[in-house]
N, C-alpha and C positions, 0 to 999 in steps of 0.2 A: 394608383393604390388598388390591391385586388381586394375582393370582397370575401367574407366569411360565408360560406354555404353550409347550413345544417343538414346533417343527414338524418334520416327517419327509418325506423323499423319497417316490416312488411305490415304491421297493424296498425302503422300511422303514429306511433308514439316515437317521441324524441329518442335518438341513440346517445345524445350528450356529447357528439364529435362533429367536427366541422372540417371542410376542406377549403383549400384556397380556389378562388374562381379562375386564376390564371394558370397555375401549374398543376391544380388538383392534388397537391400534397395534403394528407389527412393530418389534423392537429386535434389535440385533447381540450383546447379552449378555443373560444370566439375570438378572443384578442389575438393569439398566435396565427390564426389563419387570415385575420384581417390584415396583420402587418407583415405577412410573408413576403411580400415584393416593394416595401415601403421603407423608409428611414425610421427607426425606432429609436427612442431617446430612452436613457437610463433616468433613473429618479433624480440623479446628480446634474442632469443636463448633457451629459456626453452621449455621443453616438453609441448605440449597441451594434459592435462590429461583428458578432458571431451570430449566425442564424438562429440556433435553437437555445438562445441564452436570454435571460430576461433583465441583465444588468451588464454594464459596460465592463471591458477587461480589468480597469483600475478597481472598481468596486467590487468585483469578483475576487481579485487579489486580496484586497483589504479583508474581505469577510473570511476567505480562507486563512489567511494569517490569523485573525481574530480566534477563528476556531481553533487552530493549531495552538496559539498561546493559552487559550483556556483549558485545553487537553493537557499541555505541558504542566501547566499550574497545578492541575487536579493530580497528575502524577507525582508532582513534587511534595504536593500536601501529604499524600498518602505514604509516600517512601520514607524508609529508615534513614535517618541522615548520620553519615559517617564522616569524621574527619580525614583529610588525605593521608595524614601520618598513620592512621589505623587501618587503611585499606591494603589488604595482602592479596587481592585478585589479580588477575592478569591485566588484559586489555580495559581500557574505558572508552566511552562514546559520548562525544560532545553534541551541543545543540546544532553544530554545522553538519550533522549527519556523517561525520567521520570518526573511524577509530584510531585511538592512540595507544602506545605502548605503556604510557604512564601518566599520570596526573600533570606532570611537569611538561610533558611533550604536548599535551591539549593546551595548556596555558600558553606556552610558547608561541602558538600560532595566532594570537592576539595582540594588538598593539597594548602598550602600557596605558592602564586606567579602563581598559575594555574588556578585561577578562571576565569569563562568565562566573557567577558566584558558586556554580556546581557543575559537575560532569556526571555522567550515569556510569554505575559499575556494568561490568559485562560478565557473561557467564559463557563457559565453554560447553557447547552442545555436541561437539565431535562430528565426525562424518556420519551422515545417515546409513544405517546398515543397510546393504544390498539383501534382497530375498529372492529365493527361487520362485516364489510364488508370483511376485511383480513380473519377473522376466517370463514366466509361462504365461501368464496373461497377457502381455504384450505380443508373445510369439503367436499364441492362439488365436488373438483377435485377427491376425492377419493369413490365418489358414481357413480351411472349408468350415463349414457351418458347426458340425458336431465334433470337430477335432478336439482331443483331450490329450493331457500330458503322456498317456499311454502311448500315443502315436509318434512321441519323439524318441530319438535316440541319444545316449550319453547323459540322460537326467542324473545318474549317481555321481557321474565325474564332474557335472556342473555344481551339483550341492556341495561336493567336496571343495572345489575350486571357490566357491562362494564364501563357505567358512574361512578359507585360507585368506581371501581377499580382505574380508571384514577384520580379521586379525590382523592382518598386515597395516590396516588403516586407522587402528584404534587410537594410535598416539597422535593422530593430525587434529589440531586444535581448530574449531569452527566457533567464532565469537558471534554473540548477538547481545543486544543492549539487555540489562536487567533493571527494569524501572522500578524494582522494589527497594533499590539502595541507590540514593543520592550521595556523592562524594563531594563535600563542601571544599572550596578551593581557596578560601580567604588566608589560611595559614600558609599557602605556596606563594601567594601573591607577593 
């Protein structure tokens, strides 16, 4: 087992950090440095299999899922509830992190009796508009130190092309979940 060695400042006061006596990796706590090369056990009794973690993979997964469930419950609580028959939007988003063309399509992915009580509405955010400024920034970043737009040729043509490009892509739908609207599925099931 490695030992934790505390580091000190020039004036002799503690720096509050430690290093492993075996490999000299620096840690923010004495315990982490102490257990750098030894088997560490989680509070549940399982071996901690990842070096910079404080709990085993299973406890970490359970904790992450609990946090995600709490966040999801909070979203649902705040959301406007809409019956599936009243939803007039486009795509919907399920708890399985998948997009579906309709509430029915989302429900069809589950076994009978295991359907979710709701899915999320989606909003069409469209294709992000291209801008001459972002292109210039990218180009100038790779040029000489004090380069600027006036050093470039074809700027007017580029700006016309960007306007045409943005216009051509206006009709493309790009969907993202709208967590302000929960679509209740009980009438579909």
